[in-house]
C-alpha positions in Angstrom: -61.6 -87.4 -106.8 -63.0 -84.9 -109.2 -62.9 -82.2 -106.5 -59.1 -82.3 -106.2 -58.6 -82.2 -110.0 -60.9 -79.1 -110.2 -59.0 -77.5 -107.3 -55.7 -78.1 -109.0 -57.0 -76.7 -112.3 -58.4 -73.6 -110.5 -55.2 -72.8 -108.7 -53.0 -73.4 -111.7 -55.0 -70.9 -113.8 -55.0 -68.4 -111.0 -51.3 -68.3 -110.2 -48.2 -67.5 -112.3 -46.2 -70.7 -113.2 -43.3 -69.5 -111.0 -45.5 -69.4 -108.0 -47.0 -72.8 -108.8 -43.5 -74.1 -109.0 -42.6 -72.7 -105.6 -45.7 -74.2 -104.1 -45.2 -77.6 -105.8 -41.6 -77.7 -104.6 -42.7 -77.1 -101.0 -45.6 -79.6 -101.2 -43.2 -82.3 -102.5 -41.3 -82.0 -99.2 -44.3 -82.4 -96.9 -45.1 -85.5 -94.9 -48.8 -85.6 -95.7 -51.9 -83.5 -96.6 -52.2 -82.5 -93.0 -49.0 -80.4 -93.4 -50.5 -78.3 -96.2 -50.6 -75.1 -94.2 -46.7 -75.2 -94.1 -46.6 -74.9 -97.9 -49.0 -71.9 -98.3 -46.4 -69.3 -97.2 -44.1 -70.3 -100.2 -46.2 -68.3 -102.7 -46.8 -65.2 -100.6 -50.1 -63.4 -100.8 -52.7 -63.9 -103.5 -55.9 -62.1 -104.3 -58.1 -65.2 -104.1 -57.1 -67.1 -101.0 -60.2 -69.3 -101.2 -58.8 -71.2 -104.2 -55.7 -72.1 -102.2 -57.7 -73.1 -99.2 -60.0 -75.3 -101.3 -56.9 -77.3 -102.6 -55.9 -77.9 -99.0 -59.4 -79.0 -98.0 -60.0 -81.4 -100.8 -56.4 -82.9 -100.6 -57.0 -83.7 -96.9 -60.2 -85.4 -97.9 -58.5 -87.4 -100.6 -56.3 -89.9 -98.8 -54.7 -91.7 -101.8 -52.7 -88.7 -103.3 -49.2 -88.3 -102.0 -47.4 -84.9 -101.7 -45.1 -85.8 -104.6 -48.1 -86.8 -106.8 -49.9 -83.5 -105.9 -46.7 -81.5 -106.8 -46.5 -83.2 -110.2 -50.2 -82.6 -110.8 -49.8 -78.9 -110.0 -46.8 -78.6 -112.4 -48.6 -80.4 -115.2 -51.8 -78.3 -114.8 -49.8 -75.1 -114.7 -47.9 -75.9 -117.8 -51.1 -76.8 -119.6 -52.8 -73.6 -118.5 -49.8 -71.5 -119.6 -49.7 -73.2 -123.0 -53.4 -72.7 -123.6 -53.2 -69.1 -122.4 -50.4 -68.3 -124.9 -52.5 -69.4 -127.9 -54.3 -66.9 -129.9 -58.0 -66.5 -129.8 -60.0 -64.0 -131.9 -63.5 -62.7 -131.4 -65.6 -60.5 -133.6 -66.7 -57.1 -132.1 -69.7 -55.3 -133.6 -71.7 -52.2 -132.8 -74.9 -51.6 -134.7 -78.1 -53.5 -135.6 -77.9 -57.2 -134.6 -79.5 -60.2 -136.2 -79.6 -62.6 -133.3 -78.1 -65.2 -135.6 -74.4 -64.5 -135.2 -72.8 -63.9 -131.8 -70.6 -60.8 -131.3 -69.4 -58.5 -128.6 -70.1 -54.8 -128.3 -67.4 -52.2 -129.0 -67.5 -50.2 -125.7 -67.7 -53.4 -123.7 -64.5 -54.8 -125.3 -62.6 -51.5 -125.1 -63.3 -51.2 -121.4 -62.2 -54.8 -121.0 -58.9 -54.1 -122.7 -58.3 -51.0 -120.6 -59.2 -52.8 -117.4 -56.9 -55.7 -118.3 -53.8 -53.6 -118.5 -51.4 -54.0 -115.6 -48.2 -52.5 -117.0 -48.9 -50.7 -120.3 -51.8 -49.5 -122.4 -51.7 -48.1 -125.9 -54.7 -46.3 -127.4 -54.9 -45.1 -131.0 -57.8 -43.1 -132.5 -58.5 -40.5 -135.2 -60.7 -38.5 -132.9 -61.9 -38.7 -129.3 -64.6 -36.9 -127.4 -67.7 -37.4 -125.2 -66.5 -40.8 -123.8 -66.9 -40.5 -120.0 -66.8 -44.2 -119.3 -63.6 -44.7 -121.3 -61.9 -41.7 -119.6 -62.8 -43.1 -116.1 -61.4 -46.5 -117.1 -58.1 -44.9 -118.2 -57.9 -42.9 -115.0 -58.4 -46.1 -113.0 -55.6 -47.8 -115.0 -53.2 -44.9 -114.3 -54.1 -45.1 -110.6 -53.0 -48.7 -110.7 -49.6 -47.8 -112.1 -50.3 -48.5 -115.8 -48.3 -46.5 -118.3 -50.8 -45.1 -120.8 -49.8 -43.8 -124.3 -52.5 -42.3 -126.5 -52.0 -41.5 -130.2 -54.5 -39.1 -131.8 -54.9 -37.0 -134.9 -53.9 -33.3 -134.3 -56.3 -30.4 -134.7 -56.0 -28.0 -137.6 -54.4 -25.4 -135.3 -51.6 -27.9 -134.6 -51.0 -29.1 -138.2 -53.6 -31.8 -138.2 -57.0 -32.1 -139.9 -59.5 -32.0 -137.0 -61.7 -29.0 -136.0 -62.1 -30.8 -132.7 -59.0 -30.7 -130.4 -59.0 -34.2 -129.0 -55.5 -33.9 -127.8 -56.4 -30.9 -125.7 -59.4 -32.7 -124.2 -57.4 -35.8 -123.2 -54.5 -33.6 -121.9 -57.0 -31.8 -119.6 -59.0 -34.8 -118.5 -56.2 -37.3 -118.1 -53.0 -35.2 -117.5 -51.0 -38.3 -116.4 -51.4 -40.0 -119.8 -48.8 -39.6 -122.5 -50.5 -38.0 -125.5 -48.9 -38.3 -129.0 -49.6 -36.9 -132.5 -47.9 -37.7 -135.8 -44.8 -35.5 -135.9 -45.0 -32.8 -138.5 -41.2 -33.0 -139.0 -41.5 -36.8 -139.6 -44.2 -36.2 -142.2 -42.2 -33.6 -144.0 -39.2 -36.0 -144.2 -41.2 -38.9 -145.7 -43.8 -39.6 -148.4 -46.4 -40.4 -145.7 -48.5 -37.2 -145.3 -51.9 -38.4 -144.3 -53.7 -38.6 -141.0 -53.8 -40.9 -137.9 -56.7 -43.1 -139.1 -55.8 -46.3 -137.2 -57.9 -47.3 -134.2 -56.7 -49.8 -131.6 -56.1 -50.6 -128.0 -53.3 -52.9 -126.6 -52.9 -54.0 -123.0 -49.5 -55.3 -121.9 -48.7 -56.7 -125.3 -51.1 -59.5 -124.6 -54.6 -58.3 -125.5 -55.4 -56.2 -128.6 -58.5 -54.6 -129.9 -58.4 -53.5 -133.6 -61.5 -51.6 -134.7 -63.1 -49.2 -137.1 -64.5 -47.3 -134.1 -63.2 -43.9 -133.0 -63.2 -43.0 -129.4 -66.6 -41.2 -129.6 -70.0 -41.8 -128.3 -71.4 -42.2 -131.8 -69.0 -45.0 -132.5 -69.8 -46.7 -129.2 -73.6 -46.4 -129.4 -75.0 -45.4 -132.9 -72.7 -46.3 -135.8 -72.1 -49.6 -137.5 -68.5 -50.4 -136.3 -66.6 -53.6 -136.8 -63.4 -55.0 -135.1 -61.7 -58.0 -133.6 -60.3 -58.6 -130.2 -57.2 -60.8 -130.0 -56.2 -62.7 -126.9 -52.7 -64.1 -126.7 -50.5 -65.1 -129.6 -48.0 -62.9 -131.3 -50.2 -60.1 -132.7 -50.8 -58.1 -129.5 -47.1 -58.1 -128.7 -46.2 -57.2 -132.3 -48.6 -54.3 -132.2 -47.4 -53.0 -128.9 -43.8 -53.1 -130.0 -44.7 -51.3 -133.3 -46.4 -48.5 -131.4 -43.4 -48.2 -129.0 -41.1 -48.1 -132.0 -43.1 -45.1 -133.4 -42.4 -43.3 -130.2 -38.7 -44.3 -130.1 -38.0 -43.3 -133.6 -39.8 -39.9 -133.3 -42.4 -40.7 -135.9 -45.0 -39.7 -133.3 -44.2 -37.1 -130.7 -45.5 -36.3 -127.3 -47.4 -33.1 -126.9 
């Protein structure tokens, strides 16, 4: 019996609740486990077909679970997985000397994870950026998958900012399909906020956020002491994504 509960749990965490509902509705109308193949078409194509096939196999081997019972189990498991997934989890991210006593994750590892997790939108914010080949390649891969990428950077001195290094130019040349933004000089002139872009973060799909002290530089990734947190789920990633989008909409930051 444990096999079928595991198969139900695996499928329910793999598929969106709407697809689980479509599958459950179809299964509930089946005569027996031997008809499972008829239900598979109700959810279309999925990346991991093995997990769906496993459910069919273990169900056929478990004679005392009816179609309606399996349908209810799938719905319950999906609702549970969705609830757990929506809850916020926070992990510490650290680059620098380690003690071996407190677990933490590495800055570059987490940044690449956030970029790789994006399916619709990706926001990146940094004071400065250069010499980060792996990050650039990850951003290019995200764009190739159709992800909208918005990057906010501090401007160079020649464009009203404070940096001798022109990170904006570098990103514009290396990732021309990304939307590059700087703090609008007009917006600065019209307000009391006249400093620099000193925030550093990455947000994927409003669902996963990385807030860090680290700039997008090799020194920050490999040599400095840098501290941050990665936030999965909850309200913060969405709130941060909406805030960055509002900065664009209101013209506080402008595309270059």
